N, C-alpha and C positions, 0 to 999 in steps of 0.2 A: 622415138626411142631416146631415153636419157643419154647424156654424154658421159659414158663411163667406159671402162676397159672391157676386154673380151668376156670376162665372167658374166657381165650383165646380160649380154645377148645369149650366152650359153644357158643361163638360168631360165630365161624365157623359153628357149628351145626345148630344154629338158622337161619343164613342167608341161608344155604342150604335147611332148612325146608321151606323157602319161594320161593323155586325153582330157586335160583340163583346159579351160578357156584362156584366151589372151588376157582377160581381165584378172584371173587368178594368178597367171604367170607374172603379169606386170606388177600386181600388188605384192607378191613375194619379193620380186626384185627391188621394189621400192623400200620394203621393210629392211631387207638385207643391206641395201646401200645407205641406210641410216646408221650402220655400225661403223664407228670410227672413234679414235681418240688420239692423244699425243703420241702413243707408241707407234701408231701407223702414219705419223707425220701429217695428221689431219686428212689423209686419204681414206676412202672406204677400205675397211679391212680386206674385202675380197680383191680389190685392185692391188693393194699393198702386198698381200700374200702371193698373189699371182705373179707380180713383178719380181718379188724376192725368189720365188721358186724357179721362174724361167731364167733369171740371172745366174742362180746357183747351178742349174742344170747345164747352162752354156759353159760356165767356168769349169765344170767337171769334164764336159766333152772336150774342152781345150787342154785338159790335163793340168789346169791351174790349181785345182784342189783335189784331195783324195775323196774316194767314195764315201768314207765315214762322215765327212763334212756335209755332203749332200743328204745322206740319210738323216743326220741330225736336224737339218733344216726341214726335211719332209715331216719328221716326227713332230717338231715344234708347231708347224702349221696345222697338222691334223689335230693335235691336242687343242690348240687355240680355237680351231673351228668347232670342235665338240663342246668346249667350254662355253663359247658364245651362243651356240644354238640352244644349249640347255638353259643358259641365263635368260635368253630373249623369248623363249617359248616355254611357258609354265607347264610342268607335268600335270596331267589330268587323267583320271580313270573314266571320265564320261565317254560313252560309246561313240558319240558323234565326232570325236576328235581324231578318228582315223582318216578323215576326209580333209584334203588340203583346203577346200573351200572354207570349212569351219576353222581350220588351223590359222589361216592368214587373217580371218575375220576377228578371232578372239585371242590369237597368239598363245594358244594352248596346244599341247600335243600329247600323244601316247606312243607306245613303242613302234607301231607301224609308221605313223607320221614322222616320228623322229628319224627312223631309218630312211624315209623318203627325203627328208630334208638333208640328211647326211649324204645320201646318194646324189641328189641334185647339186648341192653346193660343192661337194668333193669333186664330182665329175666336171663341174664348171671351172674348177681350179686346175683342171687337166691332170687329175689323179685317175688311176684305174681303181674303180670302186665296185665291189661285188656285194649285192644284197644277200642276206642270210635268212633262211627260215629256221629259227631256233626251236628245238624241241626239248632241250634241257639246258637251263641257265647255269650260272656259276655255282650256286648251291644246289646239290642234287635233291630232287623231290620238292623244290620250292615253287616251281612253276605250277599254277593252278591247273587242275585236271581239265583238259579240253581247251586250254588257252593257247593261242598262237603267240609267238614272240618273234621279234625282228631285230636285226642288227646289220652291220656292214663290215667288210674287210677292205682295207686299203693295201694295194700292192706297192711296195717300196722299190727303189731303184736297184736294190740287190736281190729282188724277188722274194724277200721276206714279207710277212704280213703284219699289219696292225689291226686289231679288232676295236671297233667303236660301237658300243651299245649304250645308248642314252636312256633306254627304258629301265635298266637296272644299274645300280652302282653310282654314277655312270662308269662304264668301262672305257678307258682309252689305253690300251695295253702297250706293253713293251713289244718290240718286233719279235717275231717267231717264224720258224720254218714250218709251213703247213704240214708237209708230209712227215716230218720228224715228230711233230707234236700231236698229230691226229692220224688215226687209221680210217680207211674208207670201207664201209660195208653198204653195198647197194648205192643209193644216192646220198647216204648219210656219212658225214665226217664225225668221228667219235674220239674224244680226248683219250690219250693213252695213259697219262699219269693221273691217277685218281686224286692225288694230293693237290693237283691244280695250282702249282706255285705262281703261275702268271695270272691267275684269277680270270680265266677265259670261260666263255660259254662252252658247255661240254658236248653238245651234239647239235648238228645243224646240216642243212643243205645249202649249197652255193647256187644262187639264182641269178636272174637278170632283170632288166627294167620291165619286161612283160609280166614277170611274176609279181612285181610290186603292184601293177595295175590289177592283176588277178586277185591279190590280197584285198584290194579295195572292193572288188565285186563280192568276194566272200564275206567281207564285213557288212556290205549292203544286204546280202542274203540273211545274215544273222538277225537283222532288225526288221525283216519283211515277213509277210504271211507266207505259208509254205509254197503255194503255187508260184508266187512272184520270186520267192527265194530260189526255187529250182532254176528259174531263168537266169538269175545272177550267177549261180554255181556253174551253169553251162557256159556262160560267157567267160568265167574264170578258167574253165577247163579248155576252152578254145585257145586261150593265151598260154596256158601251162598245163600240158596234158598229164604230167606226172605229179599234180598237186594233190597230195593225199587228203588234206583237210577239206578240199572242195568235194571230193567223193564222199567223205564221211558226213559232211554237213548235208549233202544232197540225200544221203541215206536217211538222215534224221528227218528231213522235210518229207520224204516219202512215208516214213513211219508215222508222222503226224497226220498224213492224209489217209492212213490205213492201208497203204500199199506195201505190205510187209515183205513180200518176196522181193520186190524191187529194192527195198531198204537193205535186205541181206546182201543183195548183189553188189550194191555200192559200198557197203561196209567191207565186203570181201576185197573189192578193188583197192580200197584205201589201205587195208592191212597188207596187201601184196607189196605196196610201195613203202609203207611205214609199219613194219611188224612189231614196233614197240609202243604203239599208241593205245594207252590204257583206256581212254575214253571210248574209242571205237569198239574195242573188245566188250566194254561194259554195255554199250548201246546194242551191239549185236546179241549179247547175252540176254538182254531184256526182250528183244524181239523173239528170240528163240524160245524164251519162256512163254511168251504169249501164244506162240505156235504149238506149245506143248512139247517142244524138243528139250526136255529138262536136262538130260545128261550133257547135251551140247551146250546148253546155257551155263551149266556149272564149269565146263572147260573154258568158256569165254571169261567168266568171272575169275577163274584161276589166273588167266593170262592178264587180266586187268590188274589184279592184285600183285602179280609178279613184276609188272612194269611200273607200278607206282606204290611207294611204301606208305602212303597216307591216303587211303581210299575207303573210308568207312561205308560209303554207299554200296560199293562192290561186295564187301563182307555182308552187309545187310541183305542185299538181293540174293546172294548165294545162300544165306540162311533161309530166306523165304522159299527158294527152290527145294532145298533139303527138307523143309517142313512139308511142302507139297508131296514129296516122295515118301514121307513118313519117317525121315531120318532126324528125329527130334534132337538127339545128342549133337549131331553135326550142326543142326540149326542153332542150338544154344551156343555152341562154340563160336559160330560166326557172329551171332548177335553180341556175344561178349566182346569180341574183337572190335566190332563197330563202335560199341560203347567206350572201349578203351581209347579209341582214336577220337571220339567225339562224345564226351560225357553228357552233352545236352541233347543227344539224339533220341527224341521222344518216340519215334516210330520203332526204333530198335528195342527200347524198353517195353513198348506195347506188345510187339510181336513175341518178345521173349516171355512176357507175362502170359500171352495166349498159349505159348508152347508149354509153359509150366502148368497151365490149366489142363491142357490135353494129357499131361503126365500125372494128373491128380496131385499136384503140389501147390495147394491153394495159398499156403503161407508165402512161398516165394513169389507167386503170382501177385498177391496183394502188395508186396514190396515194390514190384515193378510198376503196377498200375498207379500206386501212390506217387512214384517218381514221375510218371507221365503227367499226372495232375499238377505236380509242382512246376513242371516245365510249361504245360499248356492247361491252365486252370479251367478252361471252358470245353475240354475234350469230353463230350458226352459219353462216347463209347468206353472211355477209361473208367468212368464212374459206373457204367452199366456192368462191365466185366469184373470190376472190383467187387461190385455187389454180388455177382455170381460166386466169386471166390469166397466172400464172407459167408454165403449160404453153405458152401462146402465146409467151411470152418465152424459151422453152427453158431455164427454171430449174426443172427437175423436182424437185430436192431440196427447194426451198422449197415447191413445190406439194404434195409428199407431207406436209410438216410441217403445212401448212394443212388438207389433207384429214383428217389424223389428228385435229387439233383439232376440225374440223367434226363428225367421227363421235363424238367424245367428248361434244360439246355436243348433238348431235341424232342419236342412234343410227339413226333412220329413214333417214338419208342413207347409211348404210354400204353397202347393196347398190348404190346408184347409183354411189358412189365406186369400189367394187371393180370394177364393170363398166368404168368409165371408165379405170381404171389398167390393166386387162387389155388394153383396146383401144389405149391410147396408149403405155404404157411397160411392157411385160410384164416386163422385167428388174427394173425398180424395184419392181414389184409383188411379184416373188418375193423380193427382198431384204427388203422391208418385212415379209413374212410370217415370214421367219426371225428 
């Protein structure tokens, strides 16, 4: 073991507590103990901060300094720790950087690994650090649908909290009283003041080190095939029985395997724990649609939309269900909303065009199929269906042009198109063959 202060041994211990090898633990300690400069009197930052913190705590216990001085020192150390971690580990969106093995190898991190680093190093400095499972970040609606997020709380000597979130911002907040700032519903702490003057994450669960390891298993599941993924999700649930995302992801893996009833049961369990999870409502709605439970599917898409203000796919799927039920006006309303939220949403234009065709509105259908082709120039079915709309508009020349392109892009359509042309416009068909 390197000759350093107590934090070095604690780093190794906490990394191994997260089921990583001694090699990974030792490499992280080696990296961290390379952090030093003149401000730390050439001592490693971790030893310098630890010594300052312990000295200040002792002076406070001896009534040599007021509590405010201790809090100020704690804040300074926590902020400096966050700044250095963010400087030394480059932010990356690559999937693999949730894993400490990759983090220490490449010195890159994402929100989960940032939270792990903050937890490991903060606890090694003798702070009380609480991992957070964040479901709504600082800006409402900005967390991508289905994305997990992670941060930490530090408990200060006066029982106030500091939030550290290096995945967004980064956030290194001013101290706040948890119960005055948040209300608790079930397992979730929810911000009371929507104005959010302290720029805090808005909704989260407070977790422990076992949950951090469970997060690693969930992320392993996300990059695995369904059968193996289920094994990872089960391992996560052994560590954290109330982990909503693990149930939701297990449901999705069952769905991929065609085990739809099981998928529904896991989605139900996830939503019992986290009743504001838009992604899980969406996925359950999709499965219910496949099972022919259309009215229940609509209710799930309603809830998905209610819990996320920018969810074009939920509007689109709800439109498809209304179309299945013959509710064309409701379908068009939902396709419109999907397109408002995502003007490049080719499938929404296509299905709206198909609905216009069903309503015998060929001009509107042509406009939508044209937009689809602008977005996806090799979409054979868009050419084919625009051709049908042109026939209804008595523009057979343009119809033939579209059918020709459709056959080029999808030769399997040739027989269907030839029969159609023989039935509807035999003369055009003859000329085209010549």
